[in-house]
KEVEX-211329 format. One record per residue: y, x, z of N, C-alpha, C, O in turn. Coordinates in Angstrom, 2 decimals. Layout:
     n_yy     n_xx     n_zz    ca_yy    ca_xx    ca_zz     c_yy     c_xx     c_zz     o_yy     o_xx     o_zz
        Y        X        Z        Y        X        Z        Y        X        Z        Y        X        Z
...
//
This chain:
     n_yy     n_xx     n_zz    ca_yy    ca_xx    ca_zz     c_yy     c_xx     c_zz     o_yy     o_xx     o_zz
    -7.50    14.58   -32.11    -7.07    13.55   -31.17    -5.84    14.04   -30.40    -5.67    15.24   -30.19
    -4.98    13.09   -29.98    -3.76    13.43   -29.29    -3.89    13.12   -27.80    -4.49    12.12   -27.41
    -3.31    14.02   -26.96    -3.23    13.76   -25.53    -2.24    12.62   -25.30    -1.24    12.51   -26.01
    -2.53    11.78   -24.30    -1.63    10.67   -23.95    -1.12    10.89   -22.54    -1.83    11.44   -21.69
     0.11    10.48   -22.29     0.73    10.73   -21.00     1.00     9.42   -20.26     1.21     8.37   -20.87
     0.98     9.51   -18.93     1.21     8.34   -18.10     2.69     8.23   -17.73     3.35     9.23   -17.45
     3.19     7.00   -17.74     4.55     6.71   -17.29     4.48     5.55   -16.31     3.69     4.63   -16.49
     5.31     5.59   -15.26     5.21     4.60   -14.20     6.42     3.69   -14.11     7.56     4.09   -14.34
     6.13     2.43   -13.77     7.15     1.46   -13.39     7.37     1.66   -11.89     6.52     1.29   -11.08
     8.51     2.23   -11.51     8.71     2.63   -10.13     8.89     1.45    -9.18     8.70     1.59    -7.97
     9.26     0.29    -9.71     9.32    -0.90    -8.86     7.92    -1.27    -8.39     7.70    -1.55    -7.21
     6.96    -1.26    -9.33     5.58    -1.56    -8.96     4.96    -0.46    -8.10     4.12    -0.75    -7.24
     5.37     0.78    -8.31     4.91     1.87    -7.44     5.37     1.59    -6.01     4.60     1.75    -5.06
     6.63     1.19    -5.85     7.14     0.86    -4.53     6.41    -0.32    -3.92     6.13    -0.33    -2.72
     6.10    -1.33    -4.74     5.36    -2.48    -4.24     3.95    -2.09    -3.81     3.43    -2.62    -2.83
     3.34    -1.17    -4.53     1.99    -0.73    -4.16     2.00    -0.06    -2.79     1.08    -0.25    -1.99
     3.04     0.72    -2.51     3.15     1.36    -1.19     3.39     0.31    -0.11     2.81     0.39     0.97
     4.26    -0.67    -0.39     4.55    -1.71     0.59     3.30    -2.49     0.95     3.07    -2.79     2.12
     2.48    -2.83    -0.05     1.22    -3.54     0.21     0.29    -2.68     1.07    -0.37    -3.19     1.98
     0.24    -1.39     0.78    -0.63    -0.49     1.54    -0.20    -0.42     3.00    -1.04    -0.41     3.90
     1.10    -0.37     3.24     1.62    -0.33     4.62     1.31    -1.64     5.34     0.86    -1.63     6.48
     1.56    -2.76     4.68     1.31    -4.06     5.29    -0.17    -4.24     5.61    -0.53    -4.71     6.69
    -1.03    -3.86     4.67    -2.46    -3.97     4.91    -2.91    -3.08     6.05    -3.75    -3.49     6.86
    -2.36    -1.87     6.12    -2.70    -0.95     7.21    -2.26    -1.51     8.57    -3.00    -1.43     9.55
    -1.05    -2.08     8.62    -0.54    -2.64     9.88    -1.40    -3.81    10.33    -1.74    -3.92    11.51
    -1.76    -4.69     9.38    -2.62    -5.82     9.72    -3.99    -5.34    10.20    -4.54    -5.89    11.15
    -4.53    -4.31     9.55    -5.84    -3.77     9.95    -5.79    -3.21    11.37    -6.72    -3.41    12.15
    -4.70    -2.51    11.70    -4.55    -1.96    13.05    -4.49    -3.09    14.08    -5.04    -2.96    15.17
    -3.80    -4.18    13.73    -3.73    -5.33    14.64    -5.12    -5.94    14.86    -5.51    -6.21    15.99
    -5.85    -6.15    13.78    -7.19    -6.74    13.90    -8.14    -5.82    14.66    -9.00    -6.29    15.41
    -7.97    -4.51    14.48    -8.85    -3.54    15.14    -8.74    -3.60    16.65    -9.67    -3.21    17.36
    -7.61    -4.09    17.17    -7.46    -4.24    18.61    -8.53    -5.16    19.20    -8.94    -4.99    20.35
    -8.97    -6.12    18.40    -9.96    -7.08    18.91   -11.37    -6.55    18.94   -12.24    -7.19    19.54
   -11.65    -5.41    18.30   -13.02    -4.90    18.25   -13.53    -4.49    19.63   -14.58    -4.97    20.05
   -12.82    -3.59    20.36   -13.33    -3.22    21.69   -13.18    -4.32    22.73   -13.82    -4.26    23.78
   -12.34    -5.34    22.47   -12.12    -6.42    23.43   -13.06    -7.60    23.21   -13.05    -8.55    23.99
   -13.86    -7.56    22.16   -14.74    -8.68    21.83   -15.73    -8.96    22.95   -16.29    -8.04    23.55
   -15.94   -10.25    23.24   -16.84   -10.67    24.31   -18.26   -10.97    23.82   -19.16   -11.20    24.63
   -18.44   -10.97    22.50   -19.77   -11.28    21.95   -19.91   -10.57    20.61   -18.91   -10.18    20.01
   -21.16   -10.39    20.15   -21.36    -9.76    18.83   -20.65   -10.51    17.72   -20.14    -9.90    16.78
   -20.62   -11.83    17.82   -19.95   -12.63    16.78   -18.45   -12.31    16.74   -17.88   -12.14    15.66
   -17.82   -12.25    17.90   -16.40   -11.92    17.95   -16.14   -10.51    17.44   -15.17   -10.25    16.73
   -17.04    -9.61    17.82   -16.86    -8.21    17.41   -16.95    -8.07    15.90   -16.11    -7.41    15.28
   -17.97    -8.67    15.30   -18.12    -8.56    13.85   -17.01    -9.31    13.12   -16.63    -8.93    12.02
   -16.50   -10.37    13.74   -15.37   -11.07    13.15   -14.14   -10.17    13.09   -13.43   -10.13    12.09
   -13.91    -9.44    14.20   -12.78    -8.52    14.23   -12.98    -7.35    13.26   -12.03    -6.91    12.60
   -14.22    -6.86    13.18   -14.53    -5.76    12.26   -14.28    -6.19    10.81   -13.64    -5.46    10.05
   -14.77    -7.37    10.44   -14.61    -7.84     9.06   -13.15    -8.14     8.73   -12.70    -7.91     7.61
   -12.42    -8.67     9.72   -11.00    -8.96     9.50   -10.23    -7.66     9.26    -9.43    -7.56     8.33
   -10.48    -6.66    10.12    -9.81    -5.38     9.96   -10.25    -4.68     8.68    -9.43    -4.09     7.97
   -11.56    -4.75     8.37   -12.07    -4.11     7.16   -11.53    -4.75     5.90   -11.26    -4.07     4.91
   -11.36    -6.07     5.93   -10.81    -6.77     4.77    -9.34    -6.44     4.58    -8.88    -6.23     3.45
    -8.59    -6.40     5.69    -7.16    -6.07     5.60    -6.97    -4.64     5.07    -6.10    -4.39     4.24
    -7.81    -3.72     5.56    -7.69    -2.33     5.13    -8.24    -2.14     3.72    -7.55    -1.63     2.83
    -9.50    -2.56     3.52   -10.14    -2.35     2.21    -9.58    -3.22     1.11    -9.35    -2.75    -0.01
    -9.35    -4.50     1.43    -8.87    -5.42     0.41    -7.37    -5.37     0.20    -6.89    -5.49    -0.93
    -6.61    -5.18     1.29    -5.15    -5.18     1.18    -4.57    -3.80     0.98    -3.91    -3.52    -0.02
    -4.82    -2.92     1.98    -4.18    -1.60     1.96    -4.69    -0.71     0.84    -3.96     0.16     0.36
    -5.92    -0.91     0.42    -6.53     0.02    -0.55    -6.72    -0.63    -1.92    -6.16    -0.14    -2.91
    -7.49    -1.73    -2.01    -7.79    -2.31    -3.31    -6.57    -2.90    -3.99    -6.30    -2.62    -5.16
    -5.82    -3.73    -3.25    -4.63    -4.35    -3.85    -3.61    -3.29    -4.23    -2.95    -3.39    -5.26
    -3.48    -2.26    -3.37    -2.57    -1.16    -3.69    -2.99    -0.49    -5.00    -2.16    -0.21    -5.86
    -4.29    -0.24    -5.14    -4.81     0.41    -6.34    -4.51    -0.43    -7.58    -4.05     0.09    -8.60
    -4.77    -1.73    -7.50    -4.62    -2.60    -8.65    -3.16    -2.70    -9.09    -2.86    -2.66   -10.28
    -2.25    -2.82    -8.11    -0.83    -2.87    -8.44    -0.39    -1.54    -9.04     0.38    -1.51   -10.01
    -0.87    -0.44    -8.46    -0.50     0.88    -8.97    -1.03     1.10   -10.38    -0.37     1.75   -11.20
    -2.20     0.56   -10.68    -2.72     0.68   -12.04    -1.84    -0.08   -13.03    -1.61     0.38   -14.15
    -1.36    -1.25   -12.62    -0.48    -2.01   -13.48     0.88    -1.33   -13.62     1.60    -1.56   -14.59
     1.23    -0.49   -12.64     2.50     0.24   -12.72     2.44     1.38   -13.72     3.47     1.92   -14.13
     1.22     1.74   -14.12     1.03     2.90   -14.99     0.96     2.50   -16.46     0.07     1.75   -16.88
     1.90     2.99   -17.23     1.90     2.78   -18.68     1.19     3.98   -19.32     1.71     5.09   -19.29
     0.03     3.74   -19.88    -0.76     4.83   -20.43    -0.56     5.00   -21.94    -1.21     5.83   -22.57
     0.35     4.23   -22.49     0.61     4.35   -23.92    -0.42     3.67   -24.79    -0.49     3.92   -25.99
    -1.24     2.81   -24.18    -2.26     2.08   -24.93    -2.53     0.77   -24.21    -2.20     0.62   -23.04
    -3.13    -0.18   -24.90    -3.48    -1.46   -24.31    -4.63    -1.28   -23.31    -5.59    -0.56   -23.57
    -4.50    -1.95   -22.17    -5.53    -1.86   -21.13    -5.78    -3.25   -20.54    -4.84    -3.96   -20.20
    -7.03    -3.62   -20.43    -7.43    -4.77   -19.62    -8.52    -4.28   -18.65    -8.95    -3.13   -18.73
    -8.95    -5.16   -17.75    -9.90    -4.73   -16.72   -11.11    -5.66   -16.67   -10.97    -6.88   -16.63
   -12.28    -5.05   -16.67   -13.54    -5.78   -16.55   -13.56    -6.52   -15.21   -13.39    -5.90   -14.15
   -13.77    -7.84   -15.25   -13.67    -8.66   -14.05   -14.73    -8.29   -13.01   -14.41    -8.13   -11.84
   -15.99    -8.15   -13.43   -17.08    -7.87   -12.49   -16.90    -6.53   -11.79   -17.09    -6.43   -10.58
   -16.53    -5.49   -12.55   -16.32    -4.18   -11.94   -15.12    -4.18   -11.01   -15.12    -3.50    -9.98
   -14.09    -4.94   -11.36   -12.91    -5.03   -10.51   -13.25    -5.70    -9.18   -12.83    -5.24    -8.12
   -14.01    -6.78    -9.24   -14.45    -7.47    -8.02   -15.37    -6.57    -7.21   -15.26    -6.50    -5.98
   -16.29    -5.87    -7.89   -17.21    -4.96    -7.19   -16.45    -3.86    -6.47   -16.84    -3.46    -5.37
   -15.38    -3.37    -7.08   -14.59    -2.31    -6.43   -13.93    -2.83    -5.16   -13.81    -2.09    -4.18
   -13.50    -4.09    -5.17   -12.90    -4.68    -3.96   -13.94    -4.80    -2.86   -13.67    -4.46    -1.70
   -15.14    -5.28    -3.21   -16.20    -5.42    -2.21   -16.60    -4.07    -1.63   -16.85    -3.95    -0.43
   -16.65    -3.04    -2.49   -17.00    -1.70    -2.02   -15.99    -1.21    -0.98   -16.38    -0.67     0.05
   -14.71    -1.40    -1.25   -13.67    -0.96    -0.31   -13.78    -1.71     1.02   -13.66    -1.10     2.08
   -14.00    -3.02     0.95   -14.09    -3.82     2.18   -15.31    -3.43     3.00   -15.22    -3.28     4.22
   -16.45    -3.27     2.35   -17.69    -2.89     3.06   -17.56    -1.51     3.68   -17.94    -1.31     4.83
   -17.02    -0.54     2.93   -16.88     0.83     3.44   -15.95     0.86     4.66   -16.26     1.52     5.65
   -14.84     0.16     4.59   -13.89     0.15     5.72   -14.49    -0.58     6.92   -14.30    -0.14     8.06
   -15.20    -1.67     6.68   -15.81    -2.42     7.77   -16.88    -1.59     8.47   -16.96    -1.60     9.70
   -17.70    -0.87     7.71   -18.73    -0.02     8.32   -18.11     1.10     9.13   -18.57     1.41    10.23
   -17.06     1.72     8.60   -16.37     2.78     9.34   -15.82     2.27    10.66   -15.97     2.93    11.68
   -15.18     1.11    10.64   -14.63     0.52    11.86   -15.74     0.14    12.84   -15.58     0.32    14.05
   -16.85    -0.36    12.32   -17.96    -0.75    13.19   -18.56     0.45    13.90   -18.90     0.38    15.08
   -18.69     1.57    13.18   -19.27     2.78    13.76   -18.37     3.35    14.85   -18.83     3.65    15.96
   -17.10     3.51    14.54   -16.18     4.10    15.52   -15.91     3.14    16.67   -15.67     3.57    17.80
   -15.94     1.84    16.39   -15.66     0.86    17.43   -16.85     0.49    18.28   -16.75    -0.39    19.13
   -17.99     1.15    18.08   -19.21     0.82    18.81   -19.21     1.35    20.25   -20.08     0.98    21.04
   -18.28     2.20    20.57   -18.21     2.77    21.92   -17.04     3.73    22.01   -16.05     3.59    21.28
   -17.14     4.70    22.90   -16.09     5.70    23.06   -15.96     6.48    21.74   -16.95     6.87    21.12
   -14.69     6.69    21.33   -14.44     7.40    20.08   -14.79     8.88    20.26   -14.06     9.62    20.91
   -15.91     9.29    19.67   -16.33    10.69    19.71   -16.14    11.31    18.34   -16.13    10.62    17.32
   -15.97    12.63    18.33   -15.68    13.29    17.05   -16.79    13.12    16.05   -16.53    12.93    14.86
   -18.05    13.18    16.51   -19.17    13.07    15.57   -19.18    11.69    14.91   -19.44    11.57    13.71
   -18.89    10.64    15.70   -18.81     9.29    15.14   -17.64     9.19    14.16   -17.74     8.59    13.09
   -16.52     9.79    14.57   -15.32     9.75    13.74   -15.56    10.48    12.41   -15.13    10.01    11.35
   -16.25    11.61    12.48   -16.53    12.38    11.27   -17.47    11.61    10.34   -17.21    11.50     9.14
   -18.55    11.07    10.90   -19.52    10.34    10.09   -18.88     9.11     9.45   -19.04     8.85     8.26
   -18.16     8.35    10.27   -17.52     7.13     9.77   -16.43     7.46     8.76   -16.26     6.75     7.77
   -15.68     8.55     9.02   -14.62     8.95     8.10   -15.16     9.37     6.74   -14.58     9.03     5.71
   -16.27    10.11     6.75   -16.89    10.51     5.48   -17.40     9.28     4.73   -17.20     9.15     3.52
   -18.07     8.38     5.46   -18.60     7.17     4.84   -17.48     6.32     4.25   -17.56     5.87     3.10
   -16.45     6.11     5.04   -15.33     5.29     4.58   -14.57     5.99     3.46   -14.17     5.34     2.49
   -14.37     7.29     3.57   -13.66     8.04     2.54   -14.38     8.00     1.21   -13.76     7.83     0.16
   -15.71     8.17     1.25   -16.49     8.10     0.01   -16.42     6.69    -0.59   -16.39     6.52    -1.81
   -16.40     5.68     0.29   -16.28     4.31    -0.19   -14.93     4.06    -0.84   -14.85     3.41    -1.88
   -13.87     4.59    -0.22   -12.52     4.44    -0.78   -12.41     5.14    -2.13   -11.89     4.58    -3.09
   -12.91     6.37    -2.19   -12.89     7.12    -3.45   -13.75     6.41    -4.49   -13.39     6.33    -5.67
   -14.91     5.90    -4.06   -15.78     5.17    -4.97   -15.09     3.94    -5.51   -15.22     3.61    -6.69
   -14.33     3.24    -4.63   -13.58     2.07    -5.08   -12.57     2.46    -6.16   -12.43     1.77    -7.16
   -11.88     3.59    -5.93   -10.87     4.04    -6.89   -11.50     4.31    -8.26   -11.01     3.80    -9.28
   -12.56     5.09    -8.29   -13.14     5.47    -9.57   -13.95     4.34   -10.21   -14.10     4.30   -11.43
   -14.46     3.41    -9.39   -15.09     2.22    -9.95   -14.02     1.33   -10.58   -14.22     0.74   -11.64
   -12.87     1.24    -9.90   -11.75     0.50   -10.47   -11.26     1.12   -11.76   -10.87     0.41   -12.68
   -11.29     2.45   -11.84   -10.91     3.14   -13.07   -11.94     2.86   -14.18   -11.59     2.72   -15.35
   -13.20     2.80   -13.78   -14.26     2.52   -14.76   -14.14     1.11   -15.32   -14.68     0.80   -16.39
   -13.43     0.24   -14.58   -13.24    -1.13   -15.04   -12.23    -1.22   -16.18   -12.12    -2.27   -16.83
   -11.50    -0.14   -16.43   -10.51    -0.15   -17.51   -11.19    -0.33   -18.87   -12.17     0.34   -19.19
   -10.64    -1.23   -19.65   -11.10    -1.43   -21.03    -9.95    -1.03   -21.94    -8.92    -1.71   -21.99
   -10.12     0.06   -22.67    -9.06     0.59   -23.51    -9.66     1.38   -24.66   -10.81     1.82   -24.61
    -8.87     1.54   -25.69    -9.34     2.33   -26.83    -9.30     3.83   -26.55    -9.97     4.60   -27.23
    -8.52     4.25   -25.55    -8.40     5.67   -25.22    -9.70     6.20   -24.63   -10.45     5.47   -23.98
    -9.97     7.48   -24.85   -11.11     8.16   -24.24   -10.65     8.80   -22.93    -9.68     9.55   -22.90
   -11.37     8.48   -21.86   -10.96     8.91   -20.52   -11.88    10.03   -20.03   -13.10     9.89   -20.06
   -11.28    11.14   -19.58   -12.02    12.22   -18.93   -11.29    12.58   -17.64   -10.16    12.15   -17.42
   -11.95    13.37   -16.79   -11.37    13.72   -15.49   -11.44    15.22   -15.24   -12.38    15.89   -15.66
   -10.43    15.73   -14.53   -10.42    17.10   -14.06   -11.21    17.13   -12.75   -10.77    16.55   -11.75
   -12.36    17.77   -12.75   -13.26    17.75   -11.60   -12.63    18.27   -10.32   -12.90    17.73    -9.24
   -11.81    19.31   -10.40   -11.20    19.88    -9.19   -10.22    18.91    -8.54   -10.14    18.82    -7.32
    -9.48    18.18    -9.37    -8.53    17.21    -8.81    -9.27    15.99    -8.26    -8.85    15.41    -7.27
   -10.37    15.61    -8.90   -11.21    14.54    -8.37   -11.72    14.90    -6.98   -11.66    14.09    -6.06
   -12.20    16.14    -6.83   -12.70    16.61    -5.53   -11.58    16.57    -4.49   -11.80    16.19    -3.35
   -10.37    16.98    -4.90    -9.22    16.93    -3.99    -8.93    15.51    -3.56    -8.65    15.26    -2.38
    -9.00    14.56    -4.49    -8.73    13.16    -4.14    -9.77    12.62    -3.17    -9.44    11.84    -2.27
   -11.03    13.02    -3.33   -12.08    12.60    -2.40   -11.83    13.19    -1.01   -12.00    12.51     0.00
   -11.41    14.46    -0.97   -11.08    15.09     0.30    -9.94    14.37     1.00    -9.99    14.15     2.21
    -8.92    14.00     0.24    -7.79    13.26     0.82    -8.27    11.91     1.37    -7.84    11.49     2.44
    -9.15    11.24     0.63    -9.67     9.94     1.07   -10.43    10.08     2.39   -10.30     9.22     3.26
   -11.21    11.14     2.55   -11.99    11.34     3.79   -11.06    11.64     4.96   -11.20    11.05     6.03
   -10.12    12.55     4.77    -9.17    12.89     5.84    -8.33    11.67     6.21    -8.11    11.40     7.40
    -7.86    10.92     5.21    -7.07     9.73     5.47    -7.88     8.68     6.23    -7.36     8.00     7.11
    -9.16     8.55     5.88   -10.03     7.59     6.56   -10.24     7.97     8.02   -10.22     7.11     8.90
   -10.46     9.25     8.28   -10.62     9.70     9.67    -9.36     9.43    10.47    -9.43     9.00    11.62
    -8.20     9.69     9.87    -6.93     9.45    10.55    -6.76     7.95    10.83    -6.33     7.56    11.91
    -7.10     7.13     9.83    -6.96     5.68     9.99    -7.85     5.16    11.11    -7.43     4.32    11.92
    -9.09     5.64    11.16   -10.02     5.19    12.19    -9.59     5.65    13.58    -9.70     4.90    14.54
    -9.09     6.87    13.69    -8.61     7.36    14.99    -7.42     6.53    15.46    -7.36     6.13    16.62
    -6.49     6.28    14.56    -5.30     5.51    14.91    -5.67     4.08    15.31    -5.04     3.51    16.20
    -6.68     3.51    14.65    -7.07     2.13    14.92    -7.52     1.92    16.35    -7.39     0.82    16.88
    -8.06     2.97    16.99    -8.60     2.81    18.34    -7.86     3.63    19.39    -8.32     3.75    20.53
    -6.71     4.18    19.03    -5.97     4.99    20.00    -4.50     4.61    20.12    -3.76     5.26    20.86
    -4.07     3.58    19.41    -2.67     3.14    19.49    -2.61     1.69    19.92    -3.48     0.89    19.58
    -1.56     1.35    20.68    -1.40    -0.02    21.14     0.00    -0.58    20.88     0.12    -1.76    20.56
     1.04     0.23    21.00     2.41    -0.26    20.84     2.71    -0.67    19.41     2.20    -0.06    18.46
     3.56    -1.72    19.24     3.91    -2.20    17.91     4.63    -1.14    17.08     4.35    -0.97    15.90
     5.57    -0.42    17.71     6.31     0.61    16.98     5.38     1.75    16.57     5.50     2.31    15.48
     4.46     2.10    17.47     3.48     3.14    17.13     2.63     2.71    15.95     2.35     3.51    15.05
     2.21     1.45    15.96     1.39     0.95    14.87     2.16     0.91    13.56     1.62     1.22    12.50
     3.43     0.53    13.63     4.25     0.51    12.42     4.39     1.91    11.84     4.26     2.11    10.63
     4.67     2.88    12.72     4.77     4.27    12.26     3.47     4.75    11.65     3.46     5.44    10.63
     2.36     4.38    12.29     1.04     4.77    11.79     0.75     4.12    10.45     0.18     4.75     9.56
     1.15     2.85    10.30     0.93     2.15     9.03     1.73     2.80     7.91     1.26     2.89     6.78
     2.95     3.26     8.22     3.76     3.95     7.21     3.08     5.24     6.76     3.07     5.58     5.58
     2.51     5.97     7.74     1.80     7.22     7.42     0.53     6.93     6.63     0.21     7.62     5.67
    -0.21     5.89     7.05    -1.44     5.54     6.35    -1.15     5.10     4.92    -1.92     5.39     4.01
    -0.02     4.41     4.73     0.37     4.02     3.38     0.59     5.23     2.49     0.19     5.23     1.32
     1.23     6.26     3.04     1.43     7.50     2.29     0.08     8.14     1.95    -0.12     8.62     0.83
    -0.85     8.14     2.92    -2.17     8.74     2.69    -2.95     7.99     1.61    -3.55     8.61     0.72
    -2.95     6.67     1.69    -3.69     5.87     0.70    -3.09     6.06    -0.69    -3.82     6.27    -1.66
    -1.76     5.99    -0.78    -1.11     6.19    -2.08    -1.32     7.62    -2.58    -1.49     7.85    -3.77
    -1.31     8.57    -1.64    -1.53     9.97    -2.02    -2.89    10.15    -2.67    -3.02    10.87    -3.66
    -3.91     9.48    -2.10    -5.25     9.58    -2.68    -5.26     8.96    -4.08    -5.81     9.54    -5.02
    -4.65     7.78    -4.22    -4.66     7.09    -5.51    -3.96     7.90    -6.59    -4.52     8.12    -7.66
    -2.76     8.35    -6.31    -2.01     9.03    -7.36    -2.54    10.44    -7.63    -2.35    10.97    -8.72
    -3.20    11.04    -6.65    -3.92    12.29    -6.92    -5.07    12.01    -7.88    -5.28    12.76    -8.84
    -5.82    10.94    -7.61    -6.91    10.56    -8.50    -6.41    10.23    -9.90    -7.08    10.55   -10.89
    -5.24     9.60    -9.99    -4.68     9.29   -11.30    -4.30    10.56   -12.06    -4.45    10.63   -13.28
    -3.82    11.56   -11.33    -3.43    12.81   -11.99    -4.64    13.56   -12.53    -4.50    14.43   -13.39
    -5.84    13.21   -12.02    -7.06    13.84   -12.52    -7.49    13.27   -13.87    -8.32    13.85   -14.56
    -6.92    12.12   -14.23    -7.33    11.45   -15.45    -6.64    12.03   -16.68    -5.43    12.24   -16.69
    -7.42    12.28   -17.70    -6.89    12.76   -18.97    -7.27    11.78   -20.06    -8.43    11.39   -20.20
    -6.27    11.36   -20.85    -6.49    10.36   -21.89    -6.35    10.99   -23.27    -5.42    11.76   -23.53
    -7.28    10.65   -24.15    -7.21    11.07   -25.55    -7.15     9.82   -26.41    -7.92     8.87   -26.21
    -6.24     9.81   -27.36    -6.04     8.64   -28.20    -7.30     8.28   -28.98    -7.95     9.14   -29.57
    -7.62     6.98   -28.98    -8.77     6.49   -29.74    -8.35     5.35   -30.64    -7.19     4.93   -30.61
    -9.28     4.84   -31.42    -8.94     3.81   -32.40    -9.65     2.48   -32.17    -9.21     1.44   -32.66
   -10.75     2.49   -31.43   -11.59     1.30   -31.32   -11.51     0.69   -29.92   -11.72     1.38   -28.93
   -11.20    -0.61   -29.85   -11.20    -1.31   -28.57   -12.63    -1.60   -28.15   -13.46    -1.95   -28.99
   -12.94    -1.48   -26.87   -14.32    -1.70   -26.41   -14.69    -3.18   -26.39   -13.82    -4.05   -26.42
   -15.98    -3.43   -26.33   -16.46    -4.81   -26.21   -15.96    -5.42   -24.91   -15.94    -4.74   -23.88
   -15.57    -6.67   -24.94   -15.09    -7.34   -23.74   -13.61    -7.18   -23.47   -13.10    -7.69   -22.48
   -12.91    -6.46   -24.36   -11.49    -6.19   -24.13   -10.69    -7.49   -24.00    -9.86    -7.62   -23.10
   -10.94    -8.43   -24.87   -10.18    -9.68   -24.88   -10.45   -10.53   -23.64    -9.59   -11.31   -23.23
   -11.62   -10.37   -23.03   -11.97   -11.14   -21.84   -11.50   -10.47   -20.55   -11.62   -11.06   -19.48
   -10.97    -9.25   -20.65   -10.54    -8.52   -19.46    -9.27    -9.08   -18.85    -8.51    -9.79   -19.52
    -9.03    -8.77   -17.58    -7.81    -9.21   -16.90    -6.63    -8.43   -17.44    -6.72    -7.22   -17.64
    -5.52    -9.12   -17.67    -4.33    -8.46   -18.18    -3.10    -9.23   -17.75    -3.21   -10.26   -17.09
    -1.93    -8.75   -18.13    -0.69    -9.45   -17.80     0.29    -8.52   -17.11    -0.03    -7.94   -16.07
     1.48    -8.36   -17.69     2.45    -7.43   -17.14     3.05    -7.91   -15.82     3.59    -7.10   -15.06
     2.96    -9.20   -15.55     3.52    -9.72   -14.30     2.45    -9.90   -13.22     2.73   -10.42   -12.14
     1.22    -9.48   -13.52     0.12    -9.69   -12.58     0.33    -8.91   -11.29    -0.04    -9.37   -10.21
     0.92    -7.72   -11.40     1.14    -6.90   -10.21     2.03    -7.59    -9.20     1.71    -7.59    -8.01
     3.13    -8.18    -9.65     4.03    -8.88    -8.74     3.35   -10.10    -8.13     3.54   -10.39    -6.95
     2.56   -10.81    -8.94     1.84   -11.98    -8.44     0.85   -11.58    -7.35     0.76   -12.25    -6.32
     0.11   -10.50    -7.57    -0.85   -10.02    -6.57    -0.12    -9.63    -5.30    -0.58    -9.93    -4.20
     1.02    -8.95    -5.45     1.80    -8.52    -4.29     2.20    -9.73    -3.45     2.04    -9.72    -2.23
     2.72   -10.77    -4.09     3.17   -11.96    -3.36     2.00   -12.63    -2.64     2.13   -13.00    -1.47
     0.87   -12.78    -3.33    -0.29   -13.42    -2.72    -0.81   -12.60    -1.54    -1.12   -13.16    -0.48
    -0.92   -11.29    -1.72    -1.43   -10.44    -0.66    -0.50   -10.45     0.55    -0.96   -10.50     1.69
     0.80   -10.39     0.31     1.76   -10.43     1.42     1.61   -11.72     2.21     1.63   -11.71     3.44
     1.46   -12.84     1.50     1.30   -14.12     2.19     0.02   -14.17     3.00     0.04   -14.60     4.16
    -1.09   -13.73     2.40    -2.37   -13.75     3.11    -2.36   -12.84     4.33    -2.81   -13.23     5.41
    -1.86   -11.62     4.15    -1.84   -10.68     5.26    -0.87   -11.11     6.35    -1.12   -10.90     7.54
     0.26   -11.72     5.94     1.23   -12.19     6.93     0.63   -13.30     7.78     0.81   -13.32     9.00
    -0.09   -14.23     7.13    -0.74   -15.31     7.88    -1.81   -14.73     8.81    -1.91   -15.12     9.97
    -2.61   -13.81     8.29    -3.66   -13.19     9.10    -3.07   -12.46    10.29    -3.57   -12.55    11.41
    -1.99   -11.72    10.03    -1.35   -10.96    11.09    -0.77   -11.89    12.14    -0.86   -11.62    13.33
    -0.15   -13.01    11.69     0.40   -13.98    12.62    -0.67   -14.57    13.53    -0.47   -14.72    14.73
    -1.82   -14.91    12.93    -2.93   -15.45    13.73    -3.43   -14.42    14.73    -3.76   -14.78    15.87
    -3.48   -13.15    14.32    -3.94   -12.10    15.22    -3.00   -11.95    16.42    -3.46   -11.81    17.55
    -1.70   -11.99    16.16    -0.72   -11.85    17.24    -0.80   -13.03    18.20    -0.72   -12.86    19.42
    -0.97   -14.24    17.64    -1.11   -15.43    18.50    -2.33   -15.31    19.39    -2.28   -15.65    20.57
    -3.45   -14.82    18.82    -4.67   -14.63    19.60    -4.45   -13.66    20.76    -4.91   -13.90    21.88
    -3.75   -12.57    20.47    -3.49   -11.58    21.51    -2.62   -12.16    22.62    -2.85   -11.89    23.80
    -1.62   -12.97    22.25    -0.75   -13.58    23.25    -1.53   -14.56    24.12    -1.32   -14.61    25.33
    -2.42   -15.32    23.51    -3.26   -16.26    24.29    -4.18   -15.50    25.24    -4.39   -15.90    26.38
    -4.74   -14.39    24.73    -5.63   -13.58    25.55    -4.89   -13.02    26.76    -5.41   -13.00    27.88
    -3.65   -12.56    26.51    -2.84   -12.00    27.59    -2.47   -13.06    28.61    -2.44   -12.78    29.81
    -2.19   -14.29    28.13    -1.82   -15.37    29.04    -3.00   -15.77    29.92    -2.81   -16.10    31.10
    -4.21   -15.75    29.37    -5.41   -16.10    30.15    -5.69   -15.06    31.22    -6.14   -15.40    32.31
    -5.42   -13.78    30.91    -5.74   -12.72    31.86    -4.74   -12.62    33.01    -5.01   -11.95    34.01
    -3.59   -13.29    32.88    -2.58   -13.22    33.97    -3.04   -14.07    35.15    -2.34   -14.15    36.16
//
């Protein structure tokens, strides 16, 4: 069998980073509403909004676009159920992490527990998304690099959670979102470097029914940008109304 090498479309790599930054910025905006919530319903609404922006936008959409940016030298489609499950895993993990740290004063023990939980969820999303690949190639992983990617996911998650509850200024949040985008992409591409492909001959069952399309990455980027922009706009309007009421 022959080793296969990965090649990247750098336009889509750039788009994956942009989505990660936008999702991170939106998540930081939504996270502002968690400690300010006046009721459990408002609090969980803010948690789910921030968790969806982070898990669904900054992490899952970034992963999916980055996967489409990768030319593995073989045909690839994606199992729909596993792809959807990976998105839900990322959203749930991020929401739980935000809920734990946002439950009171940010203490290190809470930050550590939530960061580990969220980091494992993020890493789980990545490798579940990889498991969704349908291809004739045989996929194996370098265990040491996998462990490194999980470590990066945990550290990045702890940093994201700390930033979510310790920053207020727009410029500070933008800078933090840029850093978080680097961390999220760093975890993904580290995980990708752990993957080793060996050429195969047989396409798996369900290949024809899998998601595919060379322009899908750009389409996802446009949709995610629109959704996150609308969500972010609504969040900013809410904050302005809140500020006007308190004057």
